[in-house]
C-alpha positions, 0 to 999 in steps of 0.5 A, a space after each residue: 924874912 917873914 917880918 921883913 915881908 910884913 913890914 915892907 908890904 905894910 909900909 908900901 900899902 900905907 904909902 899907897 893910901 896917901 892918894 885917897 887921903 890927899 883929897 883932904 888937904 888938896 886945898 892947902 898950899 902944896 909945898 907948905 903942906 909938905 913942910 907941915 907934914 914932915 915937921 910933924 913927922 920929924 917932931 914925933 920921931 925925935 920924941 920917940 928917939 928921946 923916949 927910947 933913950 936913943 943917943 945922938 950918933 955923930 956921923 962919919 963923912 960918908 954917912 953925912 953925905 948919904 944922909 944929905 943925899 937921902 934927904 935932898 933926893 929921896 924926900 925933897 926932890 922926890 916931892 918936887 918932881 912928883 908935884 911938878 910932873 902931875 902939874 905938867 902931865 897929870 898923875 897918870 904919867 908919874 904914877 906909871 914911871 914910879 911903877 918901874 921902881 921894883 925893876 930899878 931897885 932889882 937892878 941897882 941892888 947887885 946882880 939879881 937872880 933871873 927869877 927876881 928880874 922876871 918878878 920885878 917885870 911882872 910887878 911893873 906891868 901890874 903897877 902900870 895897869 893899876 896906875 893907868 897910862 898917862 897921856 904925858 909930855 916931855 916936861 912931865 916925863 922929865 919930872 917923873 924920871 926925877 921922881 924915879 931917881 928920888 924914890 930909888 935914892 930913898 932906899 939905896 942911900 939909906 942902906 949904908 946908914 941903917 947898920 949904925 943909926 937904925 931905922 928910927 934915927 934915919 927916919 928922924 934925921 932925914 925928915 927933920 932936915 927936909 923941913 927947911 929945904 921944903 920951906 925954901 922951895 915953898 917960899 920960892 913957889 908960893 911966897 908968904 901964903 905957903 902957910 895958913 891955919 888948916 881946917 879941921 879936915 885938913 888938920 886930920 889929913 895932915 895928922 894921917 900923912 905925918 904919923 901913918 904915911 911918914 912916921 910908921 911907913 918910914 920906920 917899917 920900910 927902913 926896918 924891912 929894907 936890910 932884912 930883904 935887900 933892895 931887890 926883894 924889898 923893891 917888889 913891894 913898891 908895886 903895892 902903892 897903886 893897889 893900896 890907892 885902889 883899895 883906899 878909893 873903894 873903902 872911902 867910896 870915891 872910886 870904883 876899880 876897873 877891870 884893868 885895875 883888878 888885873 894890875 893888882 893881881 899881877 902885882 901880887 903874883 910878881 911879889 910872890 914869884 920874887 920872894 922865891 928868888 934866891 938872894 944874891 947877897 947877904 942882908 944888911 944886919 940892922 942893929 938893935 936901936 940903942 
């Protein structure tokens, strides 16, 4: 389980650094920027599959449905919902709702052990404190709930795909499929202005988001998910706001409050507690990438 723990923790920490780096691309059209991010990530992943000699695998009907759902809900709809919720009510509300991901995955992953449920609840409490409670409104809440569905789908719909496709193929296929969908959303929302030549700072920001937050984090998460199962892996989603706090301190753009530090402590305590809970089901065995 140790490799799964390290991979899942690293993946969610890297995702959490997105908050600090997003300032570099804040002036770029939002949906156009997401399309650029996934395009660069998809090209990188497809090059990796070629270099490693990973052959294309024809999907079964069930796998095709899962991949389509993973792309549509876990990548495209998730991004749309996060962006629109933040527009409607600020980032605090969607951050708080997404803080419930550990509990949602624990419940969705089967019949969780009582200790795992307690641990997930502690992680949720810590993530909520670290994120900060937003003022919120009904449209913002509905968009945030949509983002929660997308985040849960990102993990649950990948589980049936990983045994045969492996982490690299699932990451490559889903990111590649997300690009045209995000371009459609961007064209509807931003028109022909969805793309422009990025500044040097924006290019560096997109490179980080595409390579580190997308390619590396996706690979680590999908490698760890079968080893830990959704309930245990989901605990590490609580590290996202913790990583955002750490990134803010490192970049000198934010100073954590006492609530931030207390929340971070609760997240870590909840993860440690949850890792001592027994597994309710055997882990999914991921193949060697071939």
